[in-house]
TORNUTOR-457283 format. One record per residue (C-alpha): residue number from 1; y, z, x. Coordinates in Angstrom, 1 decimal, decimal comma. Layout:
BEGIN
resi;v;w;u
NUM;Y;Z;X .
...
//
This chain:
BEGIN
resi;v;w;u
1;-21,0;-54,6;-22,2 .
2;-17,6;-56,3;-21,4 .
3;-15,2;-57,4;-24,4 .
4;-12,7;-59,8;-24,7 .
5;-10,2;-56,7;-25,1 .
6;-11,2;-55,2;-22,2 .
7;-8,2;-56,9;-19,4 .
8;-5,8;-55,7;-22,0 .
9;-7,1;-52,1;-22,3 .
10;-7,0;-52,4;-17,9 .
11;-3,7;-53,4;-17,8 .
12;-2,5;-50,4;-20,4 .
13;-3,9;-47,9;-18,0 .
14;-2,4;-49,3;-15,2 .
15;1,3;-48,4;-16,9 .
16;0,4;-44,6;-16,0 .
17;1,0;-44,8;-12,2 .
18;4,4;-45,0;-12,7 .
19;7,6;-43,6;-10,8 .
20;8,0;-40,9;-12,7 .
21;5,0;-39,6;-12,5 .
22;4,8;-39,7;-8,8 .
23;8,2;-37,8;-8,9 .
24;6,4;-35,4;-10,7 .
25;3,4;-34,9;-8,5 .
26;6,3;-34,6;-5,7 .
27;8,0;-32,1;-7,4 .
28;4,9;-30,5;-7,9 .
29;3,9;-30,4;-4,2 .
30;7,2;-29,0;-3,3 .
31;6,6;-26,0;-5,8 .
32;3,6;-25,2;-4,1 .
33;5,3;-25,3;-0,7 .
34;8,3;-23,3;-1,9 .
35;6,0;-20,0;-2,9 .
36;3,7;-20,4;0,1 .
37;7,1;-20,3;1,9 .
38;8,6;-17,0;0,3 .
39;4,8;-15,9;1,0 .
40;5,3;-16,6;4,3 .
41;8,7;-14,8;4,5 .
42;7,9;-11,8;2,9 .
43;4,8;-11,5;5,3 .
44;7,5;-12,1;8,4 .
45;9,8;-9,8;6,8 .
46;7,1;-7,2;6,9 .
47;6,3;-7,6;10,4 .
48;10,1;-7,1;11,4 .
49;9,9;-4,0;9,5 .
50;7,1;-2,7;11,2 .
51;8,3;-3,8;14,3 .
52;11,9;-2,2;14,2 .
53;10,5;1,2;13,0 .
54;8,1;1,1;16,1 .
55;11,8;0,5;18,1 .
56;13,5;3,4;16,4 .
57;10,4;5,5;16,5 .
58;11,2;4,9;20,6 .
59;14,9;5,7;20,2 .
60;14,0;8,9;18,4 .
61;11,4;9,7;21,0 .
62;14,6;9,3;23,7 .
63;16,3;11,9;22,1 .
64;13,9;14,5;21,6 .
65;12,5;14,4;25,2 .
66;16,4;14,2;26,5 .
67;17,3;17,4;24,4 .
68;14,0;18,8;25,9 .
69;15,0;18,1;29,3 .
70;18,9;20,1;28,6 .
71;16,4;23,0;27,0 .
72;14,6;23,4;30,2 .
73;17,6;23,3;32,9 .
74;19,1;25,4;30,1 .
75;16,2;28,4;30,2 .
76;15,7;27,5;33,9 .
77;19,3;28,5;34,9 .
78;19,4;31,1;32,2 .
79;16,4;33,4;34,3 .
80;17,7;32,2;37,4 .
81;20,9;34,4;36,3 .
82;18,7;37,0;34,8 .
83;16,5;37,7;38,3 .
84;20,2;37,5;40,1 .
85;21,8;40,2;38,1 .
86;18,6;42,9;37,5 .
87;16,0;41,8;40,4 .
88;13,5;41,6;37,6 .
89;10,7;39,3;38,6 .
90;10,1;38,9;35,4 .
91;13,5;36,7;34,6 .
92;11,8;33,7;36,4 .
93;9,1;32,9;33,8 .
94;11,4;30,1;32,4 .
95;12,4;29,2;35,4 .
96;9,0;28,6;36,8 .
97;8,0;27,1;33,7 .
98;11,0;24,6;33,9 .
99;10,2;23,8;37,4 .
100;6,6;22,3;36,8 .
101;7,8;21,0;32,8 .
102;10,8;18,8;34,1 .
103;9,1;15,8;36,2 .
104;6,8;15,5;33,7 .
105;9,6;15,6;30,5 .
106;12,2;13,4;32,8 .
107;9,0;10,8;33,2 .
108;7,9;10,6;29,0 .
109;12,4;10,1;28,9 .
110;11,7;7,3;31,5 .
111;8,6;5,4;29,6 .
112;10,5;5,7;26,2 .
113;13,6;4,0;27,8 .
114;11,1;1,1;29,3 .
115;12,9;-1,9;29,1 .
116;16,5;-0,4;28,9 .
117;17,8;-1,3;32,0 .
118;21,0;1,0;31,6 .
119;19,3;4,0;29,9 .
120;16,9;3,8;32,8 .
121;19,7;4,0;35,1 .
122;21,2;7,2;33,5 .
123;17,7;8,4;33,4 .
124;17,3;7,7;37,2 .
125;20,8;9,3;38,1 .
126;19,8;12,3;35,4 .
127;16,8;12,9;37,5 .
128;18,5;13,3;41,1 .
129;21,2;15,8;39,2 .
130;18,5;17,5;38,3 .
131;16,8;17,6;41,5 .
132;20,4;18,8;42,7 .
133;20,4;21,5;39,9 .
134;16,5;23,1;40,8 .
135;17,7;23,3;44,3 .
136;20,9;24,7;43,8 .
137;18,3;27,5;41,8 .
138;15,9;27,8;44,2 .
139;18,7;28,3;46,7 .
140;19,9;31,9;45,2 .
141;16,2;32,8;43,5 .
142;15,4;33,1;47,6 .
143;18,4;35,0;48,6 .
144;17,9;37,4;45,9 .
145;14,4;37,9;47,0 .
146;15,0;38,7;50,3 .
147;17,7;41,4;48,9 .
148;21,0;40,0;49,4 .
149;22,3;40,3;46,2 .
150;26,0;39,1;46,9 .
151;25,4;36,2;49,0 .
152;22,7;34,9;46,3 .
153;25,6;35,7;43,4 .
154;28,4;33,5;45,8 .
155;26,5;30,8;45,8 .
156;26,6;30,9;42,1 .
157;30,7;31,7;42,3 .
158;31,4;28,3;44,2 .
159;31,0;26,5;40,7 .
160;28,8;23,9;42,3 .
161;26,0;24,6;40,0 .
162;28,3;25,0;36,7 .
163;29,6;21,6;37,3 .
164;26,0;20,1;38,2 .
165;24,8;21,6;34,6 .
166;28,2;20,3;33,0 .
167;27,0;16,2;34,4 .
168;23,6;16,8;33,4 .
169;24,4;17,9;30,0 .
170;26,8;14,9;30,0 .
171;23,7;12,7;31,2 .
172;22,2;14,2;28,4 .
173;24,4;13,5;26,1 .
174;24,9;10,0;27,2 .
175;20,9;9,3;26,7 .
176;21,2;10,9;22,9 .
177;24,4;8,9;22,2 .
178;22,8;5,7;23,6 .
179;19,5;6,4;21,7 .
180;21,4;7,1;18,3 .
181;23,5;3,5;18,6 .
182;19,8;2,0;19,0 .
183;18,8;4,3;16,1 .
184;21,7;2,9;13,6 .
185;21,4;-0,8;14,7 .
186;17,8;-0,5;14,1 .
187;18,3;0,5;10,6 .
188;21,2;-1,5;10,0 .
189;18,9;-4,4;10,9 .
190;15,9;-3,4;9,0 .
191;18,4;-3,2;5,8 .
192;19,8;-7,1;6,7 .
193;16,7;-8,5;7,7 .
194;14,9;-6,7;4,4 .
195;18,0;-8,1;2,3 .
196;18,0;-11,6;3,7 .
197;14,1;-11,8;3,6 .
198;14,5;-10,9;-0,4 .
199;17,6;-13,2;-1,0 .
200;15,8;-16,6;0,6 .
201;12,5;-15,3;-1,2 .
202;14,2;-15,3;-4,8 .
203;16,3;-18,5;-3,7 .
204;12,6;-20,2;-3,0 .
205;10,9;-19,2;-6,2 .
206;13,7;-20,0;-8,3 .
207;13,9;-23,4;-6,7 .
208;10,1;-23,0;-7,3 .
209;10,3;-22,3;-10,7 .
210;13,0;-25,1;-11,0 .
211;10,9;-28,0;-9,3 .
212;8,0;-27,0;-11,6 .
213;9,9;-27,0;-14,6 .
214;11,7;-30,5;-14,1 .
215;8,1;-31,9;-13,2 .
216;6,5;-30,4;-16,5 .
217;9,8;-32,3;-18,2 .
218;8,8;-35,5;-16,3 .
219;4,8;-34,5;-17,5 .
220;6,0;-34,4;-21,1 .
221;8,1;-37,3;-21,1 .
222;5,8;-39,7;-19,1 .
223;3,0;-38,5;-21,6 .
224;5,3;-39,8;-24,7 .
225;5,8;-42,7;-23,1 .
226;2,6;-43,5;-22,6 .
227;2,4;-42,7;-26,5 .
228;5,1;-45,2;-27,7 .
229;4,0;-47,9;-25,0 .
230;0,5;-48,0;-26,5 .
231;1,6;-47,3;-30,3 .
232;3,5;-50,7;-29,1 .
233;0,7;-52,2;-27,9 .
234;-1,7;-51,7;-30,4 .
235;0,8;-53,5;-33,1 .
236;0,2;-56,6;-31,0 .
237;-3,5;-56,5;-30,6 .
238;-6,3;-57,4;-33,7 .
239;-7,9;-54,6;-35,4 .
240;-11,2;-55,0;-33,5 .
241;-9,3;-55,3;-29,8 .
242;-7,7;-51,7;-30,9 .
243;-10,4;-49,9;-32,3 .
244;-12,5;-51,0;-29,4 .
245;-9,6;-49,9;-26,4 .
246;-8,8;-46,6;-28,6 .
247;-12,7;-45,8;-28,9 .
248;-12,7;-45,9;-25,2 .
249;-10,2;-44,1;-25,1 .
250;-11,2;-41,1;-27,4 .
251;-14,5;-41,2;-25,1 .
252;-13,2;-40,6;-22,0 .
253;-10,3;-38,5;-22,4 .
254;-10,2;-35,2;-20,9 .
255;-8,0;-33,8;-24,4 .
256;-9,3;-33,2;-27,4 .
257;-8,6;-36,2;-29,8 .
258;-9,4;-35,5;-33,7 .
259;-9,5;-37,7;-36,3 .
260;-8,6;-36,2;-40,0 .
261;-7,6;-37,4;-43,6 .
262;-4,6;-36,6;-45,9 .
263;-6,9;-33,6;-47,2 .
264;-7,3;-32,3;-43,7 .
265;-10,9;-33,0;-43,6 .
266;-12,4;-33,8;-39,9 .
267;-13,5;-37,3;-39,8 .
268;-13,7;-38,1;-35,8 .
269;-14,5;-35,4;-33,0 .
270;-14,4;-37,3;-29,0 .
271;-16,2;-35,4;-26,3 .
272;-13,0;-33,8;-25,1 .
273;-12,1;-31,9;-28,6 .
274;-16,4;-30,5;-27,7 .
275;-15,9;-29,4;-24,2 .
276;-12,4;-27,8;-25,6 .
277;-13,3;-26,1;-28,7 .
278;-16,7;-25,7;-28,1 .
279;-18,2;-27,2;-31,3 .
280;-20,3;-30,5;-31,3 .
281;-19,0;-33,7;-33,4 .
282;-22,3;-32,8;-35,6 .
283;-21,1;-29,4;-36,6 .
284;-17,5;-30,4;-37,0 .
285;-17,4;-33,4;-38,8 .
286;-16,6;-33,4;-42,7 .
287;-15,3;-29,4;-42,1 .
288;-11,8;-28,9;-43,1 .
289;-9,3;-28,9;-39,5 .
290;-8,4;-25,2;-40,6 .
291;-12,2;-24,2;-38,6 .
292;-10,2;-24,2;-35,5 .
293;-7,1;-22,6;-36,6 .
294;-5,8;-19,3;-36,7 .
295;-5,4;-17,2;-40,1 .
296;-1,7;-16,8;-38,6 .
297;-1,2;-20,4;-37,9 .
298;-2,1;-21,7;-41,3 .
299;1,3;-22,7;-42,2 .
300;1,6;-25,1;-39,3 .
301;-0,8;-27,4;-40,6 .
302;0,5;-27,6;-44,5 .
303;3,9;-28,5;-42,4 .
304;1,9;-31,6;-40,7 .
305;0,0;-32,5;-43,4 .
306;3,6;-33,3;-45,1 .
307;5,1;-35,2;-42,7 .
308;1,9;-37,2;-42,5 .
309;2,2;-38,1;-46,1 .
310;6,0;-39,0;-45,7 .
311;4,2;-41,4;-43,2 .
312;6,5;-39,0;-40,2 .
313;4,7;-38,1;-36,6 .
314;4,7;-34,7;-35,5 .
315;5,5;-34,8;-31,4 .
316;3,8;-32,3;-28,8 .
317;4,3;-29,1;-29,5 .
318;2,6;-25,6;-28,3 .
319;0,8;-23,5;-30,3 .
320;-2,7;-21,3;-30,8 .
321;-6,4;-22,6;-31,8 .
322;-9,6;-20,8;-31,9 .
323;-12,7;-21,8;-30,2 .
324;-16,4;-21,6;-31,8 .
325;-16,9;-18,4;-29,8 .
326;-13,5;-17,0;-31,6 .
327;-11,6;-17,3;-28,2 .
328;-7,6;-18,1;-28,8 .
329;-6,7;-21,0;-26,3 .
330;-3,0;-22,0;-25,7 .
331;-2,9;-26,0;-26,5 .
332;-0,3;-28,7;-26,7 .
333;-0,2;-30,8;-29,7 .
334;0,5;-34,1;-31,5 .
335;-0,3;-35,8;-34,0 .
336;0,1;-39,6;-35,7 .
337;-0,5;-41,0;-38,5 .
338;-3,0;-43,5;-39,1 .
339;-2,1;-46,7;-41,1 .
340;-4,6;-49,0;-42,9 .
341;-3,7;-53,1;-42,9 .
342;-1,2;-53,3;-45,6 .
343;0,9;-49,7;-43,9 .
344;-0,5;-47,0;-46,1 .
345;-1,1;-43,8;-44,2 .
346;-4,7;-43,3;-44,5 .
347;-5,0;-39,9;-42,2 .
348;-4,1;-38,8;-38,9 .
349;-5,2;-38,7;-35,2 .
350;-4,5;-35,1;-33,6 .
351;-4,0;-35,0;-29,1 .
352;-4,6;-31,8;-28,5 .
353;-4,5;-30,4;-24,5 .
354;-5,9;-27,2;-23,7 .
355;-2,8;-25,4;-21,3 .
356;-4,3;-22,0;-21,3 .
357;-4,0;-22,1;-17,4 .
358;-0,5;-23,6;-17,0 .
359;1,0;-20,9;-19,5 .
360;-0,9;-18,4;-17,5 .
361;0,8;-19,5;-14,0 .
362;4,0;-19,4;-15,8 .
363;3,7;-15,9;-17,0 .
364;2,8;-14,7;-13,2 .
365;5,1;-16,8;-11,2 .
366;8,0;-15,6;-14,1 .
367;6,4;-12,0;-13,6 .
368;6,6;-12,3;-9,6 .
369;10,2;-13,5;-10,0 .
370;11,2;-10,3;-11,9 .
371;9,0;-7,8;-9,7 .
372;9,5;-9,4;-6,5 .
373;12,8;-7,0;-5,2 .
374;11,3;-4,5;-6,8 .
375;8,1;-4,8;-4,9 .
376;10,0;-5,3;-1,5 .
377;11,8;-2,4;-1,9 .
378;8,3;-0,4;-2,5 .
379;6,8;-2,0;0,1 .
380;9,4;-1,2;2,5 .
381;9,7;2,3;1,6 .
382;5,4;2,4;1,7 .
383;5,8;1,1;5,5 .
384;8,5;4,1;6,2 .
385;6,6;7,0;4,6 .
386;3,3;5,7;6,8 .
387;5,5;5,0;10,2 .
388;7,0;8,6;10,1 .
389;3,7;10,0;9,3 .
390;2,0;8,4;12,2 .
391;4,7;9,4;14,5 .
392;4,2;13,1;13,3 .
393;0,0;12,1;14,1 .
394;1,2;10,5;17,7 .
395;3,0;13,4;19,4 .
396;-0,2;15,9;17,9 .
397;-2,7;13,4;19,7 .
398;-1,4;11,3;22,1 .
399;-3,6;12,2;24,7 .
400;-7,8;12,4;24,5 .
401;-7,9;16,1;24,3 .
402;-11,1;16,2;23,0 .
403;-12,7;15,9;26,4 .
404;-11,3;19,0;28,2 .
405;-11,9;21,0;24,7 .
406;-15,5;20,5;25,3 .
407;-15,5;20,9;28,5 .
408;-13,7;24,3;27,9 .
409;-16,0;25,1;25,8 .
410;-19,0;24,6;27,8 .
411;-17,9;26,5;30,7 .
412;-16,2;29,0;28,4 .
413;-20,1;29,7;27,1 .
414;-21,6;29,2;30,5 .
415;-19,5;32,1;32,0 .
416;-20,1;34,2;29,4 .
417;-24,1;33,5;29,6 .
418;-24,3;33,7;33,3 .
419;-21,9;36,3;34,6 .
420;-21,8;38,4;31,4 .
421;-22,5;41,5;33,1 .
422;-20,3;40,5;36,1 .
423;-17,3;39,7;33,6 .
424;-17,7;43,4;31,8 .
425;-16,3;44,0;27,9 .
426;-13,3;42,6;28,4 .
427;-14,0;39,5;30,3 .
428;-16,6;38,7;28,0 .
429;-14,2;39,2;25,0 .
430;-11,8;37,1;27,2 .
431;-14,3;33,9;27,3 .
432;-15,3;34,4;23,5 .
433;-11,5;34,0;22,5 .
434;-11,7;30,5;24,6 .
435;-14,6;29,6;22,7 .
436;-12,9;30,6;19,3 .
437;-9,7;28,5;20,5 .
438;-11,3;25,2;21,8 .
439;-13,6;25,6;18,2 .
440;-10,4;25,7;16,6 .
441;-8,7;23,2;18,7 .
442;-11,4;20,7;18,2 .
443;-11,4;21,3;14,2 .
444;-7,7;20,4;14,4 .
445;-8,3;17,3;16,2 .
446;-11,3;15,7;13,7 .
447;-9,2;16,8;10,9 .
448;-5,9;15,2;12,2 .
449;-8,2;12,0;13,1 .
450;-9,8;11,8;9,5 .
451;-6,2;11,8;8,2 .
452;-5,1;9,0;10,7 .
453;-7,9;7,0;9,1 .
454;-7,1;7,0;5,7 .
455;-3,6;5,3;6,4 .
456;-5,4;2,5;8,7 .
457;-8,7;1,9;7,2 .
458;-9,6;-0,4;4,1 .
459;-11,3;1,4;1,3 .
460;-13,6;-0,7;-1,7 .
461;-13,9;1,6;-4,3 .
462;-16,9;0,9;-6,5 .
463;-18,0;3,1;-9,7 .
464;-19,4;6,6;-8,5 .
465;-21,0;9,4;-11,1 .
466;-18,3;12,5;-10,3 .
467;-21,2;14,5;-10,7 .
468;-23,3;12,9;-7,6 .
469;-20,3;13,5;-5,4 .
470;-19,7;17,2;-6,6 .
471;-23,3;17,8;-5,6 .
472;-23,2;16,1;-2,3 .
473;-19,8;18,2;-1,3 .
474;-21,5;21,6;-2,5 .
475;-24,3;20,4;-0,3 .
476;-22,1;20,2;2,9 .
477;-20,5;23,6;1,7 .
478;-24,0;25,2;0,9 .
479;-23,8;27,9;4,4 .
480;-20,0;28,9;3,4 .
481;-21,1;29,3;-0,4 .
482;-23,9;31,4;0,7 .
483;-22,1;33,6;3,1 .
484;-18,8;34,5;0,8 .
485;-21,6;34,9;-2,1 .
486;-19,7;32,1;-4,3 .
487;-19,9;31,1;-7,5 .
488;-19,8;27,6;-8,4 .
489;-19,5;26,6;-11,8 .
490;-20,1;22,7;-12,5 .
491;-19,2;21,4;-15,8 .
492;-21,7;18,5;-16,6 .
493;-21,2;15,4;-17,4 .
494;-18,4;14,6;-15,2 .
495;-18,1;10,9;-15,6 .
496;-18,1;7,9;-13,7 .
497;-14,9;6,8;-11,5 .
498;-13,4;4,2;-9,3 .
499;-13,5;5,4;-5,9 .
500;-15,1;5,3;-2,3 .
501;-18,2;7,9;-1,9 .
502;-17,0;8,8;1,5 .
503;-13,6;9,4;1,2 .
504;-14,2;11,4;-2,1 .
505;-16,5;13,3;-0,6 .
506;-14,1;14,8;2,1 .
507;-11,5;15,4;-0,8 .
508;-13,9;17,3;-3,1 .
509;-14,9;19,3;0,3 .
510;-11,7;20,6;1,0 .
511;-11,0;21,2;-2,6 .
512;-14,1;23,3;-2,7 .
513;-13,4;24,9;1,0 .
514;-10,1;26,0;-0,2 .
515;-11,2;27,8;-4,0 .
516;-13,9;29,6;-1,9 .
517;-11,5;30,9;0,8 .
518;-8,5;32,1;-0,4 .
519;-9,2;34,6;-2,1 .
520;-8,6;38,5;-1,5 .
521;-10,7;40,3;0,2 .
522;-13,3;42,1;-1,1 .
523;-13,1;40,0;-4,4 .
524;-16,5;37,3;-4,8 .
525;-15,1;33,5;-5,3 .
526;-15,4;32,1;-8,4 .
527;-14,9;28,2;-8,8 .
528;-15,4;26,2;-12,1 .
529;-15,6;22,4;-11,8 .
530;-14,6;20,0;-15,0 .
531;-13,3;16,9;-15,8 .
532;-11,4;15,2;-18,6 .
533;-10,7;11,4;-19,4 .
534;-7,6;9,8;-21,3 .
535;-5,9;6,3;-21,2 .
536;-8,4;5,4;-18,5 .
537;-8,2;7,6;-16,4 .
538;-10,4;10,4;-15,1 .
539;-9,0;13,9;-14,0 .
540;-11,1;16,4;-12,3 .
541;-10,2;20,2;-11,9 .
542;-11,2;22,6;-9,7 .
543;-9,9;26,2;-11,3 .
544;-10,5;29,5;-9,0 .
545;-10,2;33,4;-8,9 .
546;-8,0;33,3;-5,6 .
547;-4,4;34,7;-4,2 .
548;-2,4;31,4;-6,3 .
549;0,1;29,6;-4,7 .
550;4,0;30,3;-5,7 .
551;5,4;27,0;-7,8 .
552;8,0;27,4;-4,7 .
553;6,3;26,0;-2,1 .
554;3,7;24,1;-4,4 .
555;5,3;20,9;-3,4 .
556;4,7;21,1;0,7 .
557;1,5;22,1;0,5 .
558;0,2;19,0;0,7 .
559;2,1;18,2;3,8 .
560;0,4;18,1;7,4 .
561;0,4;21,2;9,1 .
562;2,0;23,2;5,9 .
563;0,6;26,8;5,6 .
564;1,6;29,4;4,0 .
565;-0,7;32,4;5,4 .
566;-1,5;33,2;9,2 .
567;-4,8;31,9;10,8 .
568;-5,9;35,4;11,3 .
569;-5,8;36,0;7,5 .
570;-7,1;32,6;6,5 .
571;-8,6;30,4;9,0 .
572;-8,0;26,3;8,6 .
573;-5,8;23,6;10,0 .
574;-3,2;23,1;7,5 .
575;-4,4;19,3;7,3 .
576;-7,1;19,6;4,5 .
577;-4,8;19,5;1,5 .
578;-2,5;16,7;3,2 .
579;-6,3;14,5;3,1 .
580;-6,8;15,3;-0,3 .
581;-3,5;13,5;-1,6 .
582;-3,7;10,9;1,2 .
583;-7,4;9,8;0,3 .
584;-6,8;9,8;-3,7 .
585;-3,9;7,9;-3,5 .
586;-5,7;5,6;-1,3 .
587;-8,1;5,2;-3,9 .
588;-5,8;4,4;-6,1 .
589;-5,2;8,1;-7,9 .
590;-3,1;11,3;-7,2 .
591;-3,8;15,0;-6,9 .
592;-1,9;18,0;-7,6 .
593;-1,9;21,8;-8,5 .
594;-1,3;24,3;-11,0 .
595;-0,6;27,4;-9,9 .
596;1,3;31,0;-10,1 .
597;1,3;34,1;-6,9 .
598;-1,8;36,1;-7,4 .
599;-3,5;34,5;-10,4 .
600;-5,7;32,0;-8,9 .
601;-5,0;27,8;-8,9 .
602;-6,2;25,0;-10,5 .
603;-6,1;22,1;-8,4 .
604;-6,7;18,1;-9,9 .
605;-7,0;14,5;-8,8 .
606;-6,9;11,6;-10,9 .
607;-9,0;8,2;-10,5 .
608;-9,3;5,1;-12,4 .
609;-12,5;6,0;-14,9 .
610;-15,4;3,3;-14,7 .
611;-17,1;2,3;-17,3 .
612;-20,1;3,6;-18,5 .
//
């Protein structure tokens, strides 16, 4: 039902749409744009670092392949001279290998310099000189094979071969120098781009914080202005109009508006107060205001009541209040005195706004600003480490090796089965060695691919029981355990962790496989598995009675291809412990070892503990 006071109330509410409020909205929008811009700049910086690292890798390939070319032609010349002097054809092996390998190597150099015209020209010149050098070497070898030693040495004494070799060295040196300069340039570009992105991002965040702060100040000023305007209009309106208007505001406000007398007893409680503090009006009215004040904030209420008795208002201040379910929330509070017709203060009206989310956002923004440079540096270091590992992996598995290995394995087995009698004992032995080598190489490639996948795949940790995963790993190794008569003691329960099941199973399989493999011949493997929890972290131990590890080598055994013993003594690929560390780190944990030579080893992994 409309009343005579409603048009006045509408005019009062329309005053909220002020230029100051619009400016506050614009500033908050600007802050959001700056934060998004900072995120975009950080992403572009990461992309630039990745692209620059790829170009640096290409320059490193040029250096390596160019040095390989020089090494091959040097070996060829050394073999030629040995043959010319001795006539022994065995000296020609380096020469013959170089003749076969040089064309492929020079093509790899050409591929690595694609897109660089100057370096491509150097490769063309180098290829011509290599052809001339090989022709000169071949000519002397042909003459020596005819038995004419003097004629062959005469060709060498002309000095043309030495001059060609000097030019080849210069050509290779120029390629290496070009690649070194490019590598240095890429490193400088990476550092410069990272630094520039950091500065711009930090600047954008500073501006965003400044814009947000200014907007908040303007909003607070706007709210205070509204309160003053309401007070001024209240003095001009009749008691009935004012009561009706204030009642409408109180009922529709999202803020908590609470009335209390001078003794601190609650006299009114609006829907906003019900929503923020959780008490319905029937439970709150008539009870002391300390109902929503934590014990360590009671002194605030005494000060507010003292000001009220003097007729003073308490403007907005941030504090802590307690809800019905015991939660502590951040609120912004304003308290105004209520006067009767004679001007005597009879109570107070308190407005409380829930600012918990605002406080949380301010804290997160501050933390982001404080840790941004550290996070950028940490991410850059991580990218560098990943690129280095991918480089090592790329050189090893740059082509599809598994298909020819399977063919080699199949043909060798067929040869032994179908022509075993014709081959004889030695032939069958050779065929068996080919099968073993092919299988060993296939296992190596599988481990490399597994290690590479750990660097690329997205892992989604979930609560897992360590005991279940350990049993899965032991089931995988059941044949090896029986063959070695190993004793495995698992101390249950091992407890729950947050992990990726397949990755954790792979990690535990490698640890347990090493524990039963690296023992002194003639001694039965004894393995003990147990766990311990502390500070929300679960540590799993795998202890063995094996040969142990000298502390000097413990830091390196978690790297790819790091082996302390030959394959003929302890078979393996040298990748298992690298998979252990990488897999554990990808799941948010760590891996390590405690050991001394000859006294067994205690490997451990740490993972976030899951709630039971």
